[in-house]
Structure formats: C-alpha cells, structure tokens
C-alpha positions, 0 to 999 in steps of 0.5 A: 500500500505504501509503494502504491501511494507514493507512486501516485505522489510521484505521478502527481509530481511529474505531471506538475513539471518536477523531477521524481525523487532520486536515490543518494548512495551516501546514505540519508544525509550527505551535507546537511546545512539547514533545518525546518519544521512543518506539519505533514502526513505520515509517508504511509498516508500521504492524503491525510487531513493535515489539520486532524491527522498531521504530524511534525516533520523535519525538512533538511537541506542537503548541500552535496546532493542538491536536495531536501530530505524529510524526516518523520519525528514520530516514526523516527525515520526518513521518508523513503523513495520508491526504492526503500533503500534510499531516502525520498529526495526533493530536488532543488537548486545547486548547493542549497544552504540557508532554508526558511519556512513560512509562518504557516509552515506550508512552503519552504524557501531555499537559498541555492549557493552555487548559482545565486537563486532561490527555490520555492518548495510546496510542502503539501502532503501530496506534493513535496516538490519544488514549484514554478515561481512565475507560472512561465515555463519559458523562463526556466531555460533563460534563467538557468542554462542546462550547462549550469544547473539541472533545469527542469520544465515548469521550474523557475527559480528566482534569480537574486542578482546578475552579479556572479559573486552574489551567492546567498548564505542565509534565509529568514522570514518573519515569524508573525503573531496572532491567530493566524500567525500570518494572514495569507492575503498579505504578502510575506517578505523573505530576506536572503543575505548575499555575502559576496556583494555585501547586500540584503536581498528582499523577496516577496511571497504571495500565497495562492489565496491572494492570487487570481489564478490561485498559484503561489508567487515568489519574486525579487523586490530589491537589494539593500547595500549593507556592506561587509560580508553579511551572513546570518540574520534575525528578523522581528516578528512583524518584519520591521527590522532585520539584523545581519551578522558580518563575517568581514567587519567588527560590527553588525548591520541593522536594517529598517525594512521600510526605508532601507536605512542601515545602522552599524553597531560595533560588536568587537569582532566578526560574527557569523550568526545571531538570533533574536531572544524570545522576549525581543529585547536582546540580539545574541551575536556569535563572534566568529573570531573567538568564544564570545557571545555579544548582547545587542540591546534592541531598544538602544542598538548598543551592546549591553552587559550580561545579567548578574551571576553569583559571585562564586561563578566561574567567570563573574567578570564577564562584562560589556566589552567581553560579552559572554565567554565560551570555550571554543567558537560558537557556531549556531544558536537557537532558543529552547523553552519549557524545560528547566535546567538542572544544576548542583546545590551547595550540598551537591544535590541536583536542583532547578536553575533559578533566577535567584540561585540562592543557597539553602541558607539564603533561601531560608533567610528570604523566606523568613522575611517574605513567607510567600517568596519562591525562586523563579525557575528559568525555563528559556535557554539559548542552546549553542552548538560549538566548533569543539563538538559541544553544546553550550547553554545560556540563561535566555531570560536573564541573558547571562551565562550559567555556571556549570556547577555554581557551588562546587569546584571546577571539572578537569577536562583534558586528554591522556598523555604518555611519557616513556623514559621522559619522552612524550608519545605522540597522541596519534600513536596512542590512538592507533593502539586502540586497534593494535593488540601488539601495541607496546604502550599501556592502554585504556581497557574496559572489562569486556575487552579484557575478557575478549568480548565484543559487546561493551556493557559495564563502563568499567575502565582501567589501564591494561598492560601486557606481559613482555609487551609493555616497556619496563622503562619508567613511564607515566600515563596521565590524564592531564587537563585544565581545571575548567573555569580557571582559564576564565579569570581576568583577576589574577595578579603576580606578587613576586612568585605568588599568583593571587586571585581575589575573585569572590568564592574562589578556592584553589584548595577546594577545586583540587589544585595540588602541589606539582600541578602547573600554572599556565599564563595565557596573557601576553607578556610585556617584557622585551630587550636584553633584560627581559624579565619574561625569559629564564636565565642563561642556565635555564632550558628555555633561554631562547623563549618566554616561559609561561608554564610554572610548577606549583609549590604551594596551594592556598585558598586564593593564591598559588606559590610557584617554584622560582625560575632563575632570571625571571620576574613574573610581576614585571613580565605581567604587571597587570591583571592576567589570564591563566589556567591550572593544569592537573599534572601526573594525576587525575581528578573527576568532578561530577554529579554524585550522591549526597553524603559522598566525597564531592570528587574522585581523589587521585588514585594509584594502581592496584594489583593486576588480575585476569579475569578482572574483579567483578566490581570496580575498585573505584566507584562513586555511583557515577564513575566506576573504574579500576587502575591496574598494576602491571603483571609480572615480566617474562622472568616472573619478576615485578615490572619496574614501574613507579608506584606513583604512576597514575592514569585518569578517565574523565566522564566528558561524554554526555550531559553536564549542567552547562555542556553537552559533549556527545561521545559521537562527534561527527564533524563540526556542529551546525544548526539546532531546532527545538521541537514541541510535541505537546499535542502528541504527548497531551501536555497542556503547557508548551514545552520543547521536549527535544532538540535536533542538531545537524553536523554540517561537517559530516552526514549526521543529525542528532536528537537529544532531550532538554528535560532528560540530560543523561550521558547516553540519552541521545540518538544519532541519525545518518 
C-alpha cells in the first residue's frame, strides 16, 4: 500500500513539471546545512487531513546532493523513495544552504549557493516538490542554462542578482503573531543575505489565496547595500527590522525594512550568526573570531552587559566589552523553552536553575522575611552548538551565562598523555593502539575487552598492560587537563612568585589544585630587550623563549606559590591583571554529579594489583564513575615490572550531559544548526514545552536528537 501511494505522489509530481525523487548512495544525509519544521502526513498516508491527522516533520537541506530530505519525528525515520533503500529526495537548486519556512509552515524557501537563486518548495502532503515561481515555463531555460544547473520544465527559480559573486548564505522570514500567525492575503517578505556583494536581498511571497489564478508567487523586490560580508540574520516578528551578522567587519548591520536605512553597531569582532531572544529585547551575536557571545540591546542598538551571576561563578567578570565567554567558537544558536535546567546545590544535590540561585541558607533567610517568596525557575535557554563538538547553554531570560556547577569546584577536562623514559608519545600513536593488540604502550581497557568480548556493557575502565609487551622503562600515563573555569579569570595578579586571585568564592584548595600541578599564563607578556624579565636565565632550558608554564609549590585558598625560575620576574613580565589556567599534572581528578553524603570528587588514585579475569566490581566507584587502575603483571622472568608506584592514569566522564555542556561521545564533524521541537499535542501536555532538540553536523552526514528535560550521558540518538 505504501509503494502504491507514493507512486501516485510521484505521478502527481511529474505531471506538475518536477523531477521524481532520486536515490543518494551516501546514505540519508550527505551535507546537511539547514533545518525546518512543518506539519505533514505520515509517508504511509500521504492524503491525510493535515489539520486532524498531521504530524511534525523535519525538512533538511542537503548541500552535496542538491536536495531536501524529510524526516518523520514520530516514526523516527526518513521518508523513503520508491526504492526503500534510499531516502525520498526533493530536488532543488545547486548547493542549497540557508532554508526558511513560512509562518504557516506550508512552503519552504531555499537559498541555492552555487548559482545565486532561490527555490520555492510546496510542502503539501501530496506534493513535496519544488514549484514554478512565475507560472512561465519559458523562463526556466533563460534563467538557468542546462550547462549550469539541472533545469527542469515548469521550474523557475528566482534569480537574486546578475552579479556572479552574489551567492546567498542565509534565509529568514518573519515569524508573525496572532491567530493566524500570518494572514495569507498579505504578502510575506523573505530576506536572503548575499555575502559576496555585501547586500540584503528582499523577496516577496504571495500565497495562492491572494492570487487570481490561485498559484503561489515568489519574486525579487530589491537589494539593500549593507556592506561587509553579511551572513546570518534575525528578523522581528512583524518584519520591521532585520539584523545581519558580518563575517568581514567588527560590527553588525541593522536594517529598517521600510526605508532601507542601515545602522552599524560595533560588536568587537566578526560574527557569523545571531538570533533574536524570545522576549525581543536582546540580539545574541556569535563572534566568529573567538568564544564570545555579544548582547545587542534592541531598544538602544548598543551592546549591553550580561545579567548578574553569583559571585562564586566561574567567570563573574564577564562584562560589556567581553560579552559572554565560551570555550571554543560558537557556531549556531537557537532558543529552547519549557524545560528547566538542572544544576548542583551547595550540598551537591541536583536542583532547578533559578533566577535567584540562592543557597539553602539564603533561601531560608528570604523566606523568613517574605513567607510567600519562591525562586523563579528559568525555563528559556539559548542552546549553542560549538566548533569543539559541544553544546553550550545560556540563561535566555536573564541573558547571562550559567555556571556549570555554581557551588562546587571546577571539572578537569583534558586528554591522556604518555611519557616513556621522559619522552612524550605522540597522541596519534596512542590512538592507533586502540586497534593494535601488539601495541607496546599501556592502554585504556574496559572489562569486556579484557575478557575478549565484543559487546561493551559495564563502563568499567582501567589501564591494561601486557606481559613482555609493555616497556619496563619508567613511564607515566596521565590524564592531564585544565581545571575548567580557571582559564576564565581576568583577576589574577603576580606578587613576586605568588599568583593571587581575589575573585569572590574562589578556592584553589577546594577545586583540587595540588602541589606539582602547573600554572599556565595565557596573557601576553610585556617584557622585551636584553633584560627581559619574561625569559629564564642563561642556565635555564628555555633561554631562547618566554616561559609561561610554572610548577606549583604551594596551594592556598586564593593564591598559588610557584617554584622560582632563575632570571625571571613574573610581576614585571605581567604587571597587570592576567589570564591563566591550572593544569592537573601526573594525576587525575573527576568532578561530577554524585550522591549526597559522598566525597564531592574522585581523589587521585594509584594502581592496584593486576588480575585476569578482572574483579567483578570496580575498585573505584562513586555511583557515577566506576573504574579500576591496574598494576602491571609480572615480566617474562616472573619478576615485578619496574614501574613507579606513583604512576597514575585518569578517565574523565566528558561524554554526555553536564549542567552547562553537552559533549556527545559521537562527534561527527563540526556542529551546525539546532531546532527545538514541541510535541505537546502528541504527548497531551497542556503547557508548551520543547521536549527535544535536533542538531545537524554540517561537517559530516549526521543529525542528532537529544532531550532538554532528560540530560543523561547516553540519552541521545544519532541519525545518518
């Protein structure tokens, strides 16, 4: 029955003058670039009543195959073509990038980046085809020569410019408001950025209800010169104003649509994407050059400072000039509403993130004064995909960063390192060891692999060392990482060989900093000349370079004492406030959410006697992280291996959700657009709530689904 229904659909598409769906050998997705949500019919019932029987469907632009894909959210599968081995493909122009859906979710507008034109796609359940934009088949050959595109009779794409450099990047349409959100009798403006010519193209879409022949129309109205390299956009719900990011300047453009006037607002650096907050008061601007999110006030058209955070937050000094600091480079942004965020209380218990974020003591004091007082639970957040493969969250009600664990020390994040006889082993060699049974280096081993099984069930890890293979020379296998949050300080100062930091709530001891760890100064030095205070003396090993990494000799609550380096004067080299980070050295630590009443972090550990088969239970288990550190077995002569007893190795749970960062264990390329979905009608919820988020990996062939209300280490689905 399904095959028969879709043959009818294909016949209707062919009679309408469009190509039938095509097969794609690379899988469901090849180069996903854009995401849209509309209401349609299940593939098994293409003639359904969309109002009563419709279901949420995703539309995905695929730039490498010049097509659109359709994904059924409820069934969790892609629409299939007449051959069930291949996905249904809706052909559009060459290299589709930006995509937007009209407010009524009946049509899609696709920017084709190879030939400077735009496609119009009918999302009706019995069509799902690109359609004619001017009802004149003769214009197809004139606008799109066969040598440059797959020109099809009956399809006339809208040319955006005669300039060959006017290749489009992004598309936006107003969201509208009221009921209906947009009157189909009114023309709908469609905005397309043209980075190659520094212009904003303004198109007009006419719904079929407003046309004498009952056919939709899409046409170019004008182009507005904005300058720079315009990229991502945001438009007000009433289409009065458009905000444009700029990859080629340190400002963003603000366009008044009625007059075409352009205002430039400095944001400190180039930007690629921006988004208008749900309350309409702030535009979030994602800097392209560094991990910054700038906040643009829509009333004053000036930068504004983020909202206040608790004094013991990781980066309380974030302000007007710096914006909101993030590790890595933010790539795309969306807003998710209805689901609270879970963070930790000062007692280590999970709690909802609130506007006030009071401690238990502060809350009781406030209640004593105001018996009716309750903390406001925040349910609107900005989700940002990042070039480092993570997703970050910001408070989009108070427009401020969310501290990962507001009342508890930082997490150690890093990567394993191995040194043999003082020589570092390349990361590539360690990675290759995973698939090499004869690798001479110690390896990460889970229990199932040690037992020779292929299925990975318990997440119990240890170090696996092999008799007659693992070297007997002294070696150190460590998990060296930065204490997350320490690199965000701007208040560190040198006092001789003491580094002091007066941030409120800072506690180096409670954060797990130990003697022997390393302080790494990331601020640029100010010394120069023959008596440069930044360079070691002639007897030092780094006499030809500025030294910025120092061994920690003593740890205090708000200071770190460093081991002196001959010839250096750090207070003279860095006389002002500086940035730094603290790197765990020759050991490891795990900070995570753990049950109340247990230690707040995993202590640094040492090996235990090797056993094969391994023990039934892990040696270290705090309820969240379970692992065993193995001592090596005897050598080929039956003698103990000469490996230092202080050898340590670390495993950090950086896969899965934490209150601030989602770092999935499958990182299939650079993260791209995100789209929240509210399934209230499907689940029977009475209040709107985005209960899942879809994210594209634009550097590969993957799409991820995860769940704002159920952050868990393995609670996501990857589609390819």
